[in-house]
C-alpha positions, 0 to 999 in steps of 0.5 A: 738055349740063353743069350750066354750060350748062343754067345759061347758057340759063336765065340767058339765057331768064330774065334772072337773072344766072348767079349766082341762076340757079345757086343756083336750079339748085343749090336744086332739085338739092338738094331733089331729093336731100334727099327721095329720101334720105328715101325720098320721091317727086317728081312734075313733071307733064308732066316725070316723077317722081324716086323710089327703087328698092329692089333686092333681094339676089341671085346672079349669075354671072360670066361669065368663070368662070361662078361664082355671085356675091352681089350685096347689096340696094341703094337707087338714085335712078330717073326715070321720065319723064311719058307727055307727055315720052316722047311729045315725044322720040319725036316729035322723034327721028322 
């Protein structure tokens, strides 16, 4: 599913125009990005939480040459689904 598909479905379900829906979706994405850039966390009850994960620097190994490779520290956005959301997905896959 693409962003355009999401906009189409929300537009059809709410009666908003596609332009209005696109503005809302873009606004949501923008708010999530801005909060994560600041290092914050976003919790959506019943859906999950967006947060920032810090990964320490480490030494990995190149599997082809078996030589050590330095992997620098990094920060990455992360999503953790809620228990209810996980349960719904698990039940629908059964």
